[in-house]
N, C-alpha and C positions, 0 to 999 in steps of 0.2 A: 503494501501499500505504500503510494509515492505522497508525502505529504509536502512538498516543495515546494512554496509559494502558495499554497491554497489559504483560502480565507476561512477560516474554520471560526465558531462560535461556540463558544462553550457557555450552559447554561447551569445553573448552581454552582456557589463555590466554597462546600463542604470541602470535607478532605477530600472527597476523590476530583471535585470538581478542580481545586488545585491543582492536584497530581495531575489529570488530566491536561489542564493547561500548559504545566512545565512540560511534560512529554512533548507535548505536540509543537511548542517555541522550540526546544530545539533537537527538533526534524527540520525544522525550514518553515513551519507552517507561520501565516498569518494570525494568531491569535485574537482574539478579542473576548471579555467574558462577561456575564451579565448576573445580578442575582438581583429577585424583589425585595431585598433585605437593605436595609441602609448597611453602611459602613460600621457602625458601630454595636450593631447586632451581631458581625460577623466576626469572625476569629484573627487573630494577627498576623496568620497569613496570608491573610490578601494583600499584606507592602510587600509579601515575595514578591508576586506576580504584577505591582505596582515598578518594584525596584528592576521587575526583569526587563519593563518596557510594555507591557502589557496593558490595552486598554482597557477600564472599568466601568460597568453602567451599572450603578448600583441605585438603590431603590426604585426601583422600577422597569419593562422590558419596552425597550425600542424596536417598534414593530421593522422597521424598517432594516436594522440587524439581522434578523432572523430571515429575511424574504430575499437579503442580497448577498448569503453567505454560501460558499463552496458546499459547507457540509455545518451539520450541527453534532458535537457530542452533548448527550442534557444527563445531568445526575443523576440519581436513583430517587431521591426528592424531592425533587421537581416531579407533579405527573404529564405523562406525554401526552395530556389531550388538550393540553390550557389553548387559548386562541394564538399567539403567535407562535406556536411547533403547528399546527392544526396549518395557519397561511403559510410557512415554508413548505410544510409537505406538498402543498395546491401551488406552488410555486418552482417542485420540481427538487426539492433542497431535499437531501438525506438526511437523516435524522435517525444517530443510533445513539448507544449509551456508553460508558465509561468499558465495563465487562465486556460489548462489539471489541471496541477497538483496542482492548488489552488482548481481548483472544486472534484476533486477525497478527499480534504480533509476539506470539506464545509459540514455540514448535516442541514444548515437552507435552507429554500426554496429561491431560485434565482430568481429574476425578473434582465434580460439581454436586453439589448436597442440595438440594431446596425440602421445605415442607411447611405446615406452617407453626408445628413445634418441631424442636430437636435437633433444629439445623445445626446449631450450633457447636453443643456436643458433639454430633455427630461427624461433623467437618474437622473438629478438634482430635478427636480419638482417631479419625481414618491418617491424620496427621503425624500424632504420633507410633499407630502401627505402621506405620512406613518407615520412618525417623527409629524405629527401634530393629528394625531389618535389615538397617542398613544401607536406604534409601536416603539422595540430595532430596530435602522435600521443603519446599518454601508452601505457607499456610496461611492465604489469607482470605482475599476479596469480599465480604461483606462483613465482615469482622475482621479486625488489625488492619493491615496495609492493604489498599486497595489493589489490585491486577493490573493498573497502570502504571503504580509507584513500581512495584515487582519488577517490570519490562525495563524501565525506566533504569533501574540501578545495576540492570547486565550481569545479576548475578546465575553463575551457573547450578542448577536445578537438575532434576529424573523425574520429577513429577509435580505438578502443581494441584496443591486441593483447595478447593475455593465454597464459601458457603456465596450461596446465588436466589438470592430474593427474590419473588415477583416481578418485581418494578424493576429491577433489573432488564429478567427475561424480556417485558413488555418491548425492549428497546434493544432485543438482539435480532441478527435476522443470517448470522454464520454462524455463531458461538456452537462446538463442535466439543463436548465432552466425548475422552474414551471411558470412562466410567459416570452417570448419572444416575444418582439415587435421588426418588421420592417418596419421603417418607412417609405425608399423608396432609390432604386438604381437607380444614374445616373451615367454617365463619374467620375471616377475617380479612380488615381492610377494606371492611365492605364503605366504609367514607369514600372510599377511593376509586372501585370500579362501580359498573353499573348493575352488578350482578356478583351473586354467587359463582353459574357459570362461564361467567367473565375471569371470575379469580379462575377458577380451577382451570380455564382453559391456557390462563395467561402460565400457568407450573409447568401443565405439559410440552409447552417451548421448549425448555430444557432436554427434549429429546428428540427434535424436529430434525436436526441434524443428523442425530446420528446415521452408523453403518452399519452391516450386519453381523463388522468383525467388534464391535462396539458393545460396551454390558451395561445392560439397568438394574437397578437396584431397587425393588421396589415393595411395599408394603400391603402382601397378600388381602391383610385383616381392615383395610381400610378400602372402603365402600365406595368410592369418587376415585382413588387409583385403580379397583379394580378393574370395574369400567370400561375406564379408559386405557387399559393398559395394551391393548388389541391394539392402537395404530401402531404400538414402537417399533421398529424397525431392527432394532439390536436385541442382541443374546436376553433375556430376562431372567433374573435370578431374585424366589419372591424370599421372603422372610418375611415372621408372622402367619403360617400359614399352618393348618392343623396338620398331623402326624401323617406327611402323606407322600406317595411315591416322589411326589415334582413338590415337595418341602426343600429347597436348598438350606435354609436358617431354620432349626428348631432351637427351642431353650425349656430346658426340662428339667429338674428335680438340681439345678444350680450348674445348671453345662447345659452347655451351646455347644452342637454341633452344624458341622458343612458338610454339605454336599453339592459337592459344584463339579458339574459333568465332566469327565476327563481328569479328574484330581483326584488323588487318595481321600478321604473321607476324614474329616479334623474333629476333634472332641475337644471340647475348650476348656476349664474350669470358672464359674463366676464365683467362685465361695469367697476369693478378694475383691470382688468387685466392688467399690463403694460408693456409686451412684445408688439411689434409694427408687423405690418403687417399679411396676413393674415397663412399666414407660422407658424405664430407661435401659432393661434386661434386652426388649426390644430395640434401642437403639443401639446398644451394642450389637446386635446379629446385624443390624443393618451395614454398621460401621466395620465388622470383620466379614462380612462379605463384600465390599467397596476396597476395603485394603487386601483381602487375598485377588480381587480381579485386578487391582494393581501392582501387584508385585511385592505383597507385604510376605513375610513366611511367618509358620502358623507358631513358632518362639516368640516370636516377635510380637505376634497377636497377646498370647499371651501374659505377656511381659506387664504388655498395656494394663491389659483386662486386671492384671493386681496389683496395680501401680497409681491408676488415673485418680487423680484429686480430685472433686466437683470442683466447678468453678464459681465464683462468686456472683450471688442472685438469683441462683439455681437452687434454691430445696437447701439452703446455708442452715445450718444451726448455727444458732447466735450466743444463746446463750438459754442455757435454765434456773430459771430463778423461781423459788419455793414453789418446786415442783410442775413446772407448767415450760415447756420447752415453746422457744421463740424461733419462727424456721423465717426468711427472707428468701419471698423467692416473685420476687420484684421482677424478673424476668416473662413473670405469665402473664403476657399481655390480650391475648385474647379466650373468649371461652372455657377453648377447649384445656388450654392449660391450667386453669385453674382444676378443674376437674379431674385432671390427671393429676394435681399436687395432693387434692384430697383425699384421692384415694393413695396416698402412698401412706395413712395414717389409720393406724385400726382404733382409736379413742375420739375424742370429743375434740372439737376444733374451733377456736373462735379466727373466724375469717376476715381482714381486713381487707376491705376490696376499695376501686373506684378511680378515678381518672377521667378521661377523656373517651368518649363512645366511640369504637369504633365499626358502628354497626354489626356485631354478635347480639343472639338472643341470649340473654341471660336468664330467661328459662330454662333452657338446657341443661341450668345448673341445679333443678328443685330438688330431682330424688338425691343428687349427692348431699347438700347440704340437709335435707330430710333424716339423711343418713347420717351424717359426721356433723353436722353444724352445731357449736352450741352456740353460738349469737355472731352476730353479724355487726359490724363497725364499715361505718362508710362514709368517704370522704371525696373530693371534687366534682367535677361535673358533672359525673353519669348516676349521681347518688341517688337521685329520684327514680330513673330507669331501673337499677337495680332494685331500692327495693319495692318498687311494683311488683317486678318480675318475682321474687323470692319471699313477698308479703306474707307472713304466717307462718313460718319456717323456724324463726329463729328470733329470741329477744334483739332489737336493731338498738344502735345508737348512732348517729352521726360526729362529725367529727371536721374539725376547720385544719387539722395539722397533724403531721405524725406525731407530735409529742403527744397529742392528744388521744390520736388514735391508739398511742399505746398505750396510754395509761387507761382510757377506757376497757382495753384489752384486758388488760391487766385487772382490772374491778368483775370482769365479767367472767374472767376463766377460773379454773379447778385444779387443784396438782393431778397429775396424767395427762391434763390436756396441752392441747399446741395453739401458738398464737401461731397463725400463718397470714403472710402478706402476699397475698397473690389476686394482686389486680384487677385483670380482667380487660383493661382497660391501657392505651396512652396514657405517656406521665406531663403531658405539654402542658397542662393547668395549670402546675406547682413545680413541676420541676424541665430540667433540659431532657432528660432521659433515664432512662431504665433504671443506669446504674447510679443516677443523683437519688431518686427516690430509694431506692435500697439502700443507699448509703448511709440518708437519714436512716429510714427506719435502724440500721443498725446503730447510730450514732444515740437512738434513744434508748433501746432496750441497752446499752453499757452504761448507758446513766441511771436509765432503772437501778439493773445489778449491781452500780458503784453504791446508791443510796443506798439500795437495803441490805449493803453490804455493812455500810456507817451503820443503821441503824440497829444492824442485828449486835454490830461490837459496841456500840454507846450502852444496850442491855443488857451486856455480859457484866 
């Protein structure tokens, strides 16, 4: 792909947009960058583009910049349907995403992982399994380092492992993973898509350019994935399927068995696997199949299953206070993730939920809340929607801040209970991202623990 002297507009100046603009200019493109946000709301890295002489259009988009470009590269945070992009397409201007741009320059095989839930965990597991098998690996994409920054670095690896979002797939035309992993498709981001079918179709774009020699790792227990798998042209490996002849990964009695055609059967132990919940056993199965297909060895896979540590904000135990466990699952930003979190606990749960509604059906939580819910604490913009959907199932309080939420949860919990932050929503009404929200929860739980310890010391 020859970029020299091409007039290229980069839309969106978060981390991926900045990386894309730098990459393009270094390869001789005439780059211009735009963002709806004012400069004060953007990070300091925007100044790097100005120092490179890249013209910036901030605080809004100029239509003529879109229609006059030779190519537009859009960041995943920017809806690909905004009017300036529609006008550019109508004018014959190609519009691609940062992931698509990077994919055209990546020569190594790509393992791409997508799904509504679990994709970060599986991406990290696959990367670790390949590395433990002696492969040189880059892990990034929708997590960590953007793919285009990896290309720009010139680093030499043997396999690229990327988390891929539906937003990135929306603007992909030729992206071709040697191994594609689809974990699940449930209600999410319906504030950005015309409906669930459009969201599901976006996820399936992962396999659009695979060939018969490539591999698709698929969740057979997900009805949406299963119904659409017939259109995939590559070799299909199924996990989470009942014990049948065509089950390629089976979890039973803390053993994960891989049965890949053309390879010897592999039995792996999950006794040392630290990630809690049945959904994480499923994630382990998906990761092991993908890693094996990408060149990992059984011993490397087993090493990671024995040693992999849970990432922050994903069912992370912060403290136990007066017999109550406080768990941070701030990454649970949709309804299905909340349900999966609740299923990890056998006892009663005080559930802290709320934030920016993404179009999910909170009513789908009624059975899980009825079975395990001790109480609900609601905060953020979606609290009225959640209250209406779960009305009458458990005592409910509202909170204006995380401090109030943690305090209310403490008052409503009993020894043996779990206080679970699983918002089921985006964070943008109160926080910049789910990490900041989880950090605030951690801070308030630690404050509560320290206060409790000081009181106990005084009473002694």
